[in-house]
Each structure stands twice: as C-alpha cells, then as structure tokens.
C-alpha positions as CSV (number, residue, x, y, z in Angstrom):
1,M,36.0,41.6,16.4
2,H,34.5,39.3,14.4
3,L,32.9,39.4,10.7
4,E,28.9,38.8,10.2
5,Q,30.3,37.2,6.4
6,L,32.8,35.0,7.9
7,S,32.3,31.3,9.0
8,I,34.0,28.3,9.7
9,I,32.8,25.1,7.9
10,V,34.0,21.5,9.4
11,A,33.5,18.3,9.4
12,V,34.2,16.2,12.9
13,G,34.6,12.8,13.8
14,K,34.5,11.8,17.6
15,M,36.3,13.3,20.1
16,G,36.8,16.5,17.3
17,V,38.9,14.2,15.1
18,I,39.4,16.3,11.6
19,G,42.0,14.6,10.1
20,C,44.7,12.0,10.0
21,G,47.8,12.3,7.9
22,G,47.2,15.4,6.2
23,K,44.0,13.7,4.8
24,L,40.4,13.7,5.7
25,P,39.6,10.1,8.0
26,W,36.8,9.4,6.1
27,K,34.9,9.3,2.4
28,I,31.5,10.1,2.5
29,P,30.6,11.5,-0.6
30,D,27.2,13.4,0.8
31,E,29.1,15.3,3.4
32,L,31.2,16.6,0.5
33,K,28.2,17.4,-1.7
34,F,26.9,19.2,1.5
35,F,30.2,21.5,1.8
36,R,30.2,22.3,-1.6
37,S,25.9,23.4,-1.5
38,M,27.4,25.5,1.4
39,T,30.6,27.4,0.1
40,V,29.8,27.6,-4.0
41,H,30.0,30.9,-5.2
42,G,31.6,32.1,-1.9
43,T,35.3,32.5,-1.2
44,V,37.3,29.6,0.6
45,I,40.1,30.3,2.9
46,M,42.3,27.4,3.4
47,G,45.7,26.6,4.7
48,R,48.7,25.6,2.1
49,K,48.5,21.9,3.5
50,T,44.8,21.8,3.1
51,Y,45.2,23.3,-0.5
52,E,47.8,20.6,-1.5
53,S,45.7,17.8,0.2
54,I,42.9,19.2,-2.4
55,G,45.3,19.1,-4.6
56,K,43.6,22.0,-7.0
57,P,41.3,25.1,-6.6
58,L,37.8,24.4,-5.8
59,A,35.5,25.1,-8.4
60,D,32.7,27.5,-8.3
61,R,34.6,29.5,-5.5
62,E,37.1,31.8,-5.5
63,N,40.3,30.0,-3.3
64,W,42.5,32.1,-1.0
65,V,45.3,30.3,0.5
66,L,47.1,31.4,3.5
67,T,50.6,30.7,3.8
68,R,54.1,31.2,5.2
69,H,55.7,30.2,2.3
70,G,54.2,32.2,-0.9
71,D,56.6,30.4,-3.9
72,S,55.6,27.1,-2.8
73,V,52.2,27.4,-4.0
74,D,51.7,26.6,-7.5
75,N,49.4,29.5,-8.7
76,S,50.8,29.3,-12.4
77,K,46.9,29.3,-13.7
78,G,46.1,32.3,-11.6
79,L,43.1,30.7,-10.3
80,L,44.2,31.5,-6.8
81,H,44.8,34.4,-4.2
82,V,47.9,33.6,-1.8
83,F,48.2,35.6,0.9
84,S,51.4,35.6,3.6
85,G,49.6,36.6,6.8
86,K,46.0,36.8,8.6
87,D,45.7,40.3,8.7
88,E,46.0,40.7,5.3
89,V,42.9,38.4,4.7
90,I,41.1,40.1,7.4
91,R,41.3,43.6,5.4
92,R,40.6,42.1,2.2
93,I,36.9,40.9,3.8
94,R,36.0,43.9,5.3
95,A,36.8,45.7,2.1
96,A,34.5,42.8,0.2
97,A,30.8,43.6,-0.4
98,P,28.8,42.9,2.7
99,L,26.4,40.2,1.0
100,R,29.9,38.0,-0.5
101,H,30.7,35.0,2.2
102,F,33.8,33.9,3.2
103,W,34.2,29.8,4.5
104,V,37.4,28.9,6.5
105,I,37.8,25.4,5.7
106,G,41.0,24.5,7.4
107,G,43.1,23.0,8.4
108,R,43.5,23.6,12.1
109,E,45.9,26.2,12.5
110,I,43.7,28.2,9.9
111,Y,40.7,27.4,12.2
112,E,42.4,29.0,15.4
113,K,43.6,31.9,13.6
114,F,40.3,32.8,12.3
115,L,38.2,32.0,15.3
116,P,38.3,35.0,16.8
117,H,36.9,36.5,13.8
118,C,34.1,34.4,13.1
119,S,30.4,34.8,13.4
120,A,29.2,31.1,12.8
121,I,30.4,27.6,12.3
122,V,28.8,25.5,10.0
123,C,29.6,21.8,11.8
124,S,28.9,18.6,10.3
125,E,29.2,16.0,12.9
126,I,30.3,12.5,11.5
127,F,29.4,9.1,12.8
128,G,31.1,6.5,13.3
129,D,34.8,6.1,15.0
130,Y,37.6,7.4,12.9
131,A,41.2,7.9,14.0
132,G,43.0,10.8,13.5
133,D,46.2,13.1,14.6
134,T,44.0,16.3,14.1
135,Y,41.0,17.8,16.2
136,F,38.9,21.0,16.4
137,H,36.9,21.0,19.4
138,M,33.8,23.2,19.6
139,P,34.3,26.5,21.4
140,D,32.4,27.6,24.1
141,A,31.7,30.9,22.5
142,F,29.0,29.2,19.9
143,E,25.9,28.0,20.1
144,P,23.5,25.8,17.8
145,V,20.9,27.4,16.4
146,E,20.2,25.2,13.1
147,K,20.2,21.9,11.9
148,L,20.6,22.1,8.9
149,C,21.2,18.4,7.0
150,E,21.0,14.8,8.6
151,N,21.4,11.5,7.1
152,V,22.5,8.4,8.0
153,H,26.5,9.4,7.8
154,F,26.5,12.8,9.9
155,V,24.2,15.6,10.9
156,S,25.6,19.1,10.3
157,Y,24.0,22.0,12.6
158,R,25.0,26.0,12.4
159,W,26.3,27.1,15.4
160,R,26.4,31.5,16.1
161,R,28.4,33.4,18.4
162,R,26.8,34.0,21.8
163,K,25.4,37.2,22.4
164,E,28.2,38.6,24.7
C-alpha cells in the first residue's frame, strides 16, 4: 500500500544514470537548489552510503538514515534518526501528521525498498551524457502529471502513481 505523504526525489541522466563511484556524476547548482526547495522543512530518508557521500545532515530537514550497520553511522551530534529496517520507517511515517512530507533521496537500494510505498516521484532529467555505475528507471506504475522546473541543464516533473 502506498502512502500519500511519501515521495521519491531523484535526478537521472541519460539511460537512467544516478551515480558514479558513490557520487552524483554531475555538478549542477541549479538542480541542487531545486532539490533543496522541494525537500526543505520535510523529512529526507536515505541509505547509509548516501548519507556518507553527503557527509553531514541536510540543513532544515529531518534526516533519517536506513542502515544494516547502525553503529557505523556517526550520530554524536544527535541530528539523525537511524533505522535498521524499512518496516520501522514505514510505521513512523504512518504515525506522523498527515501534512508532513517524507522524501526518499537515495541511493538505489533505498529507492527500490520504498518504491512500492510511494505515491509520487519528482524526477529531474539531466541533459548531457554522464558515465555512471548506478541507475534508476522510471517504473510503469507512474505517469508524469506536472512540469515543475526547466532550464538549460535539466527539466523536472512530478510523476504520480497510476490509478489501479
């Protein structure tokens, strides 16, 4: 069952590239600003590897990290919520206020785990060819419903789950 307040946000290059060597394959400040504008004051859900690639909690957002190795995530400043399993995260989302929004921000394994529960995907399609080793392909269960942003480097759409 999908949750209305849970969405994936992802930037993809041609052929579905989302990462290369544990990092984004591109540096596009405008896309990062778009990402921030969408996720600010919400909750971001990420895997341990994504958290480590960012290097710190994202400001003005509640940061949830999903990991099989809970003691490997430095939470000495108390700025993270660390979870060991997807089911625990889903329970917390269901218990949250309905107006609060949750954003799955990666990586690939985390997208796969939460995709069945998401009601929407915000996808930035990056222009240009970038090499990569990690991919995300838009599932058939979703359809584009709204263009959110466009410039010379990318275009972003909101995709909604198709009616069953």
